[in-house]
ROTIMAR-853675 format. One record per residue (C-alpha): residue in one letter; residue number from 1; x, y, z. Coordinates in Angstrom, 2 decimals, decimal comma. Last residue first. Layout:
NODE code pos    east   north      up
NODE    A NUM       X       Y       Z
...
//
This chain:
NODE code pos    east   north      up
NODE    S 439   48,68  121,42  142,61
NODE    Q 438   51,91  120,15  141,12
NODE    S 437   53,87  119,57  144,33
NODE    A 436   50,91  117,86  145,90
NODE    S 435   50,85  115,30  143,15
NODE    R 434   48,26  115,56  140,44
NODE    P 433   45,54  113,06  139,72
NODE    E 432   45,36  112,01  136,05
NODE    L 431   42,29  112,94  134,03
NODE    K 430   43,26  116,45  133,00
NODE    A 429   46,78  115,41  131,98
NODE    K 428   45,37  112,47  130,01
NODE    V 427   43,14  114,80  128,02
NODE    S 426   46,13  117,04  127,21
NODE    L 425   48,19  113,95  126,31
NODE    P 424   45,47  112,74  123,94
NODE    S 423   45,52  116,18  122,25
NODE    I 422   49,30  116,21  121,92
NODE    Y 421   49,84  113,55  119,28
NODE    P 420   46,90  114,12  116,93
NODE    E 419   47,40  117,89  117,37
NODE    L 418   51,05  118,00  116,30
NODE    G 417   50,31  118,98  112,71
NODE    K 416   47,83  121,63  113,83
NODE    L 415   50,32  122,89  116,41
NODE    T 414   52,94  123,31  113,66
NODE    A 413   50,50  125,17  111,40
NODE    S 412   49,58  127,49  114,26
NODE    L 411   53,27  128,10  115,00
NODE    A 410   53,99  128,78  111,33
NODE    G 409   51,34  131,50  111,09
NODE    R 408   53,48  134,58  110,64
NODE    M 407   55,34  135,26  107,38
NODE    E 406   53,17  138,19  106,29
NODE    Q 405   53,60  139,98  109,63
NODE    M 404   57,36  139,52  109,58
NODE    S 403   57,49  140,80  106,02
NODE    E 402   55,69  143,98  107,03
NODE    L 401   58,24  144,62  109,78
NODE    G 400   61,07  144,04  107,31
NODE    A 399   59,52  146,32  104,68
NODE    D 398   59,13  149,07  107,28
NODE    I 397   62,82  148,75  108,20
NODE    M 396   63,93  148,76  104,56
NODE    K 395   61,82  151,82  103,78
NODE    S 394   63,11  153,58  106,91
NODE    R 393   66,73  153,05  105,83
NODE    A 392   66,06  154,37  102,35
NODE    V 391   64,37  157,52  103,73
NODE    E 390   66,98  158,04  106,46
NODE    N 389   69,89  158,06  104,03
NODE    N 388   73,16  158,68  105,85
NODE    L 387   73,33  155,54  107,98
NODE    L 386   71,96  153,50  105,10
NODE    F 385   74,50  154,68  102,54
NODE    H 384   77,49  154,30  104,87
NODE    V 383   76,42  150,78  105,89
NODE    A 382   75,93  149,78  102,25
NODE    K 381   79,28  151,24  101,19
NODE    A 380   81,08  149,48  104,04
NODE    L 379   79,39  146,18  103,17
NODE    M 378   80,41  146,53   99,51
NODE    E 377   84,02  147,06  100,55
NODE    A 376   83,94  144,17  103,01
NODE    D 375   82,66  141,70  100,41
NODE    R 374   79,70  140,49   98,36
NODE    V 373   76,78  142,31   99,99
NODE    I 372   73,17  141,04  100,07
NODE    R 371   70,44  143,50  100,96
NODE    A 370   67,46  142,99  103,24
NODE    A 369   64,01  144,52  103,73
NODE    G 368   63,25  145,19  100,05
NODE    K 367   60,36  142,72   99,94
NODE    R 366   62,18  140,45   97,53
NODE    V 365   65,28  140,62   99,77
NODE    L 364   63,28  139,72  102,90
NODE    R 363   61,50  136,81  101,21
NODE    Q 362   64,67  135,41   99,69
NODE    Y 361   66,48  135,87  103,00
NODE    S 360   63,91  133,82  104,88
NODE    E 359   63,90  131,16  102,15
NODE    R 358   67,67  130,71  102,15
NODE    F 357   68,20  130,55  105,90
NODE    N 356   70,68  127,64  106,05
NODE    S 355   71,97  128,52  102,54
NODE    V 354   73,02  132,03  103,60
NODE    Q 353   76,44  132,50  101,99
NODE    P 352   75,83  135,76  100,10
NODE    G 351   76,88  138,19  102,85
NODE    S 350   74,21  139,94  104,84
NODE    L 349   72,61  143,32  105,52
NODE    V 348   69,30  143,86  107,33
NODE    A 347   67,65  147,23  107,94
NODE    C 346   66,71  147,00  111,59
NODE    G 345   63,31  147,36  113,25
NODE    L 344   63,30  144,70  115,93
NODE    M 343   61,55  142,02  113,84
NODE    A 342   63,99  142,55  110,98
NODE    P 341   66,90  142,12  113,40
NODE    E 340   65,29  138,95  114,85
NODE    L 339   64,40  137,45  111,45
NODE    P 338   67,88  137,44  109,92
NODE    N 337   68,87  134,06  111,47
NODE    Q 336   72,46  133,17  110,67
NODE    G 335   74,20  132,29  107,41
NODE    G 334   75,39  128,95  106,10
NODE    D 333   79,08  129,52  105,32
NODE    A 332   81,80  131,52  107,01
NODE    A 331   83,81  134,64  106,20
NODE    L 330   80,95  136,48  104,48
NODE    S 329   77,69  134,87  105,65
NODE    R 328   78,30  133,62  109,14
NODE    G 327   77,22  137,10  110,17
NODE    V 326   74,12  139,30  110,07
NODE    F 325   74,84  142,96  109,34
NODE    A 324   72,47  145,23  111,22
NODE    V 323   71,33  148,80  110,64
NODE    E 322   68,77  150,50  112,91
NODE    T 321   70,88  150,55  116,05
NODE    L 320   70,90  150,22  119,84
NODE    R 319   67,77  148,04  119,87
NODE    L 318   69,75  145,27  118,18
NODE    Y 317   72,21  145,07  121,07
NODE    L 316   69,58  144,87  123,79
NODE    G 315   67,43  142,22  122,10
NODE    M 314   70,59  140,21  121,41
NODE    E 313   71,05  139,96  125,15
NODE    G 312   70,89  136,18  125,67
NODE    I 311   74,57  135,59  126,30
NODE    T 310   77,13  138,34  126,79
NODE    D 309   80,13  139,57  124,79
NODE    G 308   78,50  142,52  123,07
NODE    L 307   81,64  144,44  122,17
NODE    F 306   80,88  148,15  121,82
NODE    V 305   83,43  149,31  119,26
NODE    D 304   84,87  152,76  118,58
NODE    T 303   84,60  154,34  122,00
NODE    E 302   86,00  157,90  122,09
NODE    P 301   82,61  159,55  122,63
NODE    T 300   82,25  157,24  125,66
NODE    I 299   80,44  153,95  125,98
NODE    V 298   80,84  153,05  129,67
NODE    D 297   82,35  149,65  130,39
NODE    G 296   80,21  147,20  132,38
NODE    R 295   82,98  144,66  132,14
NODE    T 294   80,71  142,04  130,52
NODE    R 293   79,37  144,63  128,06
NODE    R 292   82,80  145,47  126,72
NODE    A 291   83,97  148,89  125,52
NODE    V 290   86,69  148,91  122,87
NODE    V 289   88,87  151,75  121,55
NODE    L 288   90,29  150,90  118,12
NODE    G 287   93,96  151,09  117,16
NODE    K 286   94,14  148,00  115,00
NODE    E 285   95,90  146,13  117,80
NODE    V 284   92,98  147,11  120,03
NODE    L 283   90,55  145,42  117,64
NODE    M 282   92,59  142,22  117,43
NODE    A 281   92,99  142,05  121,21
NODE    E 280   89,25  142,59  121,63
NODE    I 279   88,51  139,70  119,27
NODE    E 278   90,97  137,46  121,12
NODE    D 277   89,28  138,19  124,43
NODE    S 276   85,80  137,90  122,90
NODE    R 275   86,18  134,34  121,58
NODE    E 274   84,12  132,91  124,47
NODE    P 273   81,24  135,07  123,17
NODE    H 272   80,58  132,64  120,29
NODE    R 271   78,28  134,23  117,72
NODE    P 270   80,20  137,48  118,10
NODE    V 269   78,22  140,68  118,79
NODE    L 268   79,90  143,90  117,55
NODE    V 267   78,16  147,25  117,97
NODE    T 266   80,09  149,77  115,87
NODE    L 265   79,78  153,42  116,85
NODE    M 264   79,83  156,14  114,22
NODE    G 263   81,83  159,30  113,84
NODE    T 262   80,25  159,46  110,35
NODE    H 261   82,89  160,40  107,80
NODE    A 260   86,06  159,78  109,83
NODE    K 259   84,68  156,51  111,21
NODE    L 258   83,67  155,11  107,83
NODE    A 257   86,75  153,19  106,64
NODE    R 256   87,91  152,37  110,20
NODE    H 255   84,49  150,96  111,05
NODE    V 254   84,20  148,90  107,88
NODE    M 253   87,67  147,44  108,42
NODE    S 252   86,80  146,63  112,05
NODE    A 251   83,65  144,82  110,87
NODE    I 250   85,74  142,81  108,37
NODE    K 249   88,09  141,83  111,21
NODE    E 248   85,07  140,72  113,24
NODE    E 247   83,96  138,71  110,19
NODE    G 246   87,12  136,64  110,17
NODE    D 245   86,00  134,19  112,83
NODE    F 244   82,21  134,16  112,97
NODE    T 243   79,77  137,00  113,58
NODE    S 242   76,33  136,57  115,10
NODE    I 241   75,83  140,33  114,92
NODE    A 240   77,53  143,25  113,18
NODE    A 239   75,72  146,34  114,39
NODE    W 238   75,48  149,91  113,13
NODE    S 237   75,57  153,22  114,96
NODE    K 236   75,20  156,94  114,39
NODE    R 235   76,10  159,15  117,32
NODE    D 234   73,28  161,28  118,74
NODE    G 233   73,74  160,08  122,34
NODE    I 232   75,64  156,83  122,66
NODE    Q 231   75,83  157,16  126,46
NODE    Q 230   72,15  158,07  126,68
NODE    R 229   71,23  155,07  124,54
NODE    Y 228   73,39  152,87  126,76
NODE    R 227   71,53  153,95  129,89
NODE    E 226   68,15  153,61  128,18
NODE    L 225   68,90  150,02  127,17
NODE    V 224   70,09  149,12  130,67
NODE    Q 223   66,87  150,53  132,14
NODE    E 222   64,73  148,74  129,55
NODE    D 221   66,30  145,34  130,26
NODE    C 220   65,95  143,42  127,01
NODE    P 219   63,65  140,96  125,31
NODE    P 218   64,10  139,06  122,03
NODE    A 217   61,01  139,68  119,88
NODE    D 216   58,39  137,05  120,61
NODE    S 215   58,47  133,99  118,41
NODE    D 214   56,04  133,61  115,51
NODE    V 213   58,75  134,35  112,93
NODE    K 212   60,95  131,71  114,58
NODE    I 211   58,24  129,23  113,58
NODE    N 210   59,62  129,13  110,04
NODE    G 209   57,00  127,96  107,56
NODE    S 208   54,65  125,09  108,37
NODE    V 207   55,17  122,47  105,67
NODE    S 206   54,11  118,84  106,00
NODE    V 205   55,97  115,51  105,81
NODE    P 204   54,47  112,08  106,42
NODE    W 203   56,80  110,36  105,77
NODE    A 202   60,59  110,61  105,80
NODE    G 201   62,56  108,50  103,31
NODE    L 200   65,40  110,74  102,16
NODE    D 199   63,46  112,10   99,19
NODE    R 198   60,64  113,04  101,55
NODE    F 197   63,05  115,01  103,73
NODE    R 196   64,37  116,82  100,67
NODE    E 195   60,91  117,69   99,38
NODE    A 194   59,94  119,10  102,77
NODE    D 193   63,05  121,28  102,93
NODE    L 192   62,30  122,63   99,45
NODE    D 191   58,65  123,30  100,35
NODE    S 190   59,80  125,26  103,40
NODE    Q 189   60,18  125,13  107,20
NODE    A 188   59,36  121,42  107,51
NODE    I 187   57,03  119,53  109,85
NODE    V 186   58,32  115,95  109,86
NODE    L 185   56,21  113,20  111,40
NODE    A 184   56,59  109,72  112,92
NODE    L 183   60,30  109,58  112,12
NODE    K 182   61,57  106,01  111,69
NODE    G 181   61,70  106,34  107,91
NODE    F 180   64,32  109,03  108,34
NODE    L 179   66,78  106,52  109,77
NODE    T 178   66,37  103,51  107,50
NODE    E 177   65,85  105,71  104,42
NODE    A 176   69,05  107,65  105,16
NODE    I 175   71,02  104,45  105,71
NODE    S 174   69,81  103,04  102,38
NODE    P 173   70,41  106,35  100,58
NODE    H 172   74,06  106,86  101,58
NODE    R 171   75,37  109,42   99,05
NODE    K 170   72,03  111,23   99,33
NODE    W 169   72,75  111,87  103,03
NODE    R 168   75,88  113,80  102,14
NODE    D 167   74,19  115,90   99,48
NODE    F 166   71,31  116,72  101,82
NODE    S 165   73,68  117,76  104,59
NODE    R 164   75,60  120,11  102,29
NODE    D 163   72,53  121,75  100,80
NODE    S 162   71,02  122,28  104,24
NODE    M 161   67,95  120,39  105,43
NODE    R 160   65,38  122,17  107,56
NODE    A 159   62,80  121,07  110,07
NODE    N 158   60,78  123,60  112,03
NODE    V 157   59,55  120,49  113,82
NODE    L 156   60,94  116,92  113,76
NODE    I 155   58,74  114,29  115,42
NODE    Q 154   59,75  111,14  117,25
NODE    P 153   56,89  108,90  118,32
NODE    I 152   57,69  106,63  121,29
NODE    H 151   57,08  103,02  120,23
NODE    R 150   59,89  101,75  122,49
NODE    R 149   61,87  100,34  119,56
NODE    H 148   61,30  103,60  117,67
NODE    L 147   62,67  105,65  120,54
NODE    E 146   65,68  103,33  120,67
NODE    A 145   66,30  103,68  116,91
NODE    L 144   66,05  107,49  117,00
NODE    T 143   68,38  107,74  119,99
NODE    T 142   70,94  105,49  118,35
NODE    P 141   70,72  107,42  115,07
NODE    W 140   70,88  111,02  116,33
NODE    I 139   69,22  113,37  113,83
NODE    E 138   69,49  117,08  114,42
NODE    S 137   68,05  119,40  111,80
NODE    E 136   65,35  121,84  112,89
NODE    V 135   64,05  120,99  116,36
NODE    G 134   63,51  117,48  117,68
NODE    I 133   60,30  116,41  119,39
NODE    A 132   60,07  113,21  121,45
NODE    I 131   56,61  112,07  122,55
NODE    D 130   55,26  110,26  125,62
NODE    P 129   58,54  110,66  127,47
NODE    Q 128   59,63  107,99  129,95
NODE    W 127   62,01  110,23  131,91
NODE    Y 126   63,90  107,57  133,85
NODE    D 125   63,98  104,63  131,42
NODE    L 124   64,49  107,09  128,56
NODE    F 123   67,65  108,61  130,03
NODE    R 122   69,15  105,28  131,12
NODE    R 121   68,38  103,83  127,69
NODE    I 120   69,96  106,80  125,95
NODE    S 119   73,11  106,74  128,06
NODE    P 118   73,59  102,96  127,74
NODE    L 117   72,92  103,12  123,95
NODE    L 116   75,27  105,99  123,16
NODE    D 115   73,95  109,13  121,43
NODE    L 114   75,16  111,23  124,34
NODE    P 113   72,44  112,56  126,62
NODE    V 112   71,14  116,09  126,05
NODE    Y 111   71,75  118,47  128,93
NODE    Q 110   68,68  118,66  131,15
NODE    H 109   66,02  121,31  131,59
NODE    L 108   62,50  121,04  133,04
NODE    V 107   60,02  123,60  131,74
NODE    M 106   58,04  126,46  133,30
NODE    D 105   60,73  127,03  135,89
NODE    G 104   62,07  130,13  134,12
NODE    L 103   60,87  130,20  130,51
NODE    R 102   62,77  132,96  128,67
NODE    N 101   65,75  133,48  130,99
NODE    K 100   65,97  129,78  131,88
NODE    A  99   65,83  128,73  128,21
NODE    V  98   68,46  131,31  127,27
NODE    E  97   70,71  130,05  130,04
NODE    A  96   70,40  126,44  128,84
NODE    S  95   71,12  127,55  125,27
NODE    T  94   74,35  129,19  126,36
NODE    V  93   75,38  126,28  128,58
NODE    T  92   75,35  124,06  125,51
NODE    G  91   73,75  120,90  124,13
NODE    T  90   70,07  121,36  124,90
NODE    T  89   67,37  119,18  126,42
NODE    L  88   63,91  120,46  127,27
NODE    L  87   61,54  118,31  129,29
NODE    V  86   58,03  119,68  128,97
NODE    H  85   55,06  118,68  131,13
NODE    I  84   51,64  118,81  129,48
NODE    D  83   49,10  120,92  131,37
NODE    R  82   47,64  122,33  128,14
NODE    R  81   49,15  125,71  128,87
NODE    R  80   52,43  123,86  129,35
NODE    L  79   52,25  122,62  125,77
NODE    E  78   51,50  126,14  124,53
NODE    R  77   54,45  127,55  126,45
NODE    M  76   56,71  124,93  124,90
NODE    L  75   55,52  125,89  121,40
NODE    A  74   56,13  129,57  122,12
NODE    V  73   59,71  128,87  123,25
NODE    V  72   60,32  126,64  120,21
NODE    A  71   62,36  129,00  118,06
NODE    T  70   64,38  130,39  120,94
NODE    T  69   65,74  126,94  121,72
NODE    E  68   66,60  126,27  118,09
NODE    G  67   68,52  129,52  117,80
NODE    V  66   70,33  129,08  121,12
NODE    S  65   71,58  125,52  120,65
NODE    A  64   70,61  121,90  120,09
NODE    A  63   66,90  122,03  120,81
NODE    H  62   65,55  118,69  122,05
NODE    I  61   61,96  118,54  123,21
NODE    W  60   60,77  115,67  125,42
NODE    V  59   57,01  115,74  125,98
NODE    L  58   55,68  114,58  129,35
NODE    P  57   52,31  113,26  130,44
NODE    G  56   51,68  113,07  134,19
NODE    V  55   53,66  112,92  137,43
NODE    P  54   56,82  114,99  137,45
NODE    R  53   60,27  113,46  136,86
NODE    A  52   62,61  114,62  139,59
NODE    L  51   65,70  116,53  138,46
NODE    S  50   69,39  115,65  138,11
NODE    A  49   68,91  112,75  135,72
NODE    H  48   71,82  110,47  134,81
NODE    G  47   71,63  109,86  131,06
NODE    F  46   75,34  109,98  130,29
NODE    R  45   75,27  113,65  129,25
NODE    E  44   73,33  114,31  132,44
NODE    G  43   76,40  113,23  134,41
NODE    R  42   78,14  116,38  133,15
NODE    R  41   75,97  118,51  135,42
NODE    A  40   78,70  119,97  137,62
NODE    K  39   80,82  120,49  134,50
NODE    D  38   78,20  122,81  132,98
NODE    E  37   78,68  122,65  129,22
NODE    K  36   80,44  124,55  126,45
NODE    G  35   83,96  123,58  127,56
NODE    K  34   83,36  120,05  126,35
NODE    A  33   80,93  120,11  123,44
NODE    A  32   83,46  119,04  120,80
NODE    R  31   84,59  116,16  123,00
NODE    Y  30   81,00  115,02  123,33
NODE    A  29   80,36  115,28  119,60
NODE    L  28   83,49  113,23  118,91
NODE    M  27   82,21  110,70  121,42
NODE    P  26   78,87  110,56  119,66
NODE    G  25   80,54  109,94  116,26
NODE    S  24   82,98  107,34  117,62
NODE    L  23   80,14  104,91  118,24
NODE    P  22   81,79  102,06  116,33
NODE    Y  21   85,32  102,41  114,88
NODE    A  20   86,73  103,94  111,74
NODE    A  19   84,35  106,85  111,66
NODE    L  18   81,42  107,45  109,38
NODE    G  17   80,37  110,08  111,88
NODE    L  16   80,11  113,67  112,96
NODE    W  15   78,54  114,85  109,75
NODE    G  14   77,32  118,37  109,35
NODE    Y  13   76,95  121,43  111,59
NODE    S  12   73,17  121,18  112,07
NODE    T  11   73,83  117,64  113,25
NODE    L  10   74,04  114,34  111,44
NODE    A   9   75,36  111,36  113,33
NODE    F   8   76,64  108,08  112,01
NODE    S   7   78,63  105,72  114,21
NODE    A   6   75,44  103,86  115,11
NODE    L   5   74,94  102,94  111,47
NODE    G   4   78,30  101,23  111,28
NODE    D   3   77,73   99,45  114,58
NODE    S   2   74,49   98,01  113,22
NODE    M   1   71,13   98,85  114,78
//
């Protein structure tokens, strides 16, 4: 691989490459990740393993962050059911904690190695995966080239290609074809995603739908949920979840506009909980009373905002309301996953900037399960209407639950596509003797 190609990296956030000197893309990614990783395990980023490799076939799955990790939980359980070991790599502490909460010791976890040749070779020499599976949209050129050199199939599942990423790849067609042509298989979320991957040189490409629909609803501690429900009492509530910078201010505007009319509680869950101190300061400055989950604060009748500043508790926060605005759609671009609120019985509201989840929103809007709002004023009106109109709210909730049922089946389609790769590993697992620690 040329130095110019090695400096390229496409992630779900866009380009990290085309830098002035070789391999700067991976180092930029590393610097961006610092503060979001476990310092005691930083060696894993350079390919130094911290766990023993088990005997038998092993599939390496890389899921960049929380959404991707959640999406493939069911797939990882299916692989383990077939006695195939799973090595999961993620890029953040948050996603590592979600994996542990959902899967326990069922899978092995490491932080993803940097896309640098020494790190990747060290990683692959040790773990020797039979297959590498990426989730959604991450392509790391050095890793892809080294897997190809070793004849290890790399497959992309639940694959999607944003408008911005597609436009950028199209400006460099020869590099795109070189990289995407090394993929053994792409299983895309939608027909549009599949067409884009084919245009960039991937083959074969199939369509599964979004496997997040086949995921279990996010769990919660029932005792904690009941305690908060008792504290909220008969107050009306709405949630603003997965919010980005600027959307917390919009949520505060909605709350202040409606508080006098409804006496409602706002449940605010930022996408990045490490921003919670500054968010609380902004809310207090605006005269709002804040209770924080991490402090164990009680929600009193005077509480304006319940700040959900924890990791992996979306199931708790969404069960406290029946109306949810999904962020990264008004003050930021791309949107966030609307399937979890629909799955948990919430009427879904969103801004118009949802290109990363276009098909999911199209289905929900067509069904009447979601509404798109243009600005803070329209959001406030929608929240007010839904909180005070039980019939309309119930129709949206029922439509969301029905949509989830109609959209299921992506996991089965994904497993069907993977079958030629995982069936031999399942046979191999049954034939190979197990070590004492595995019996």
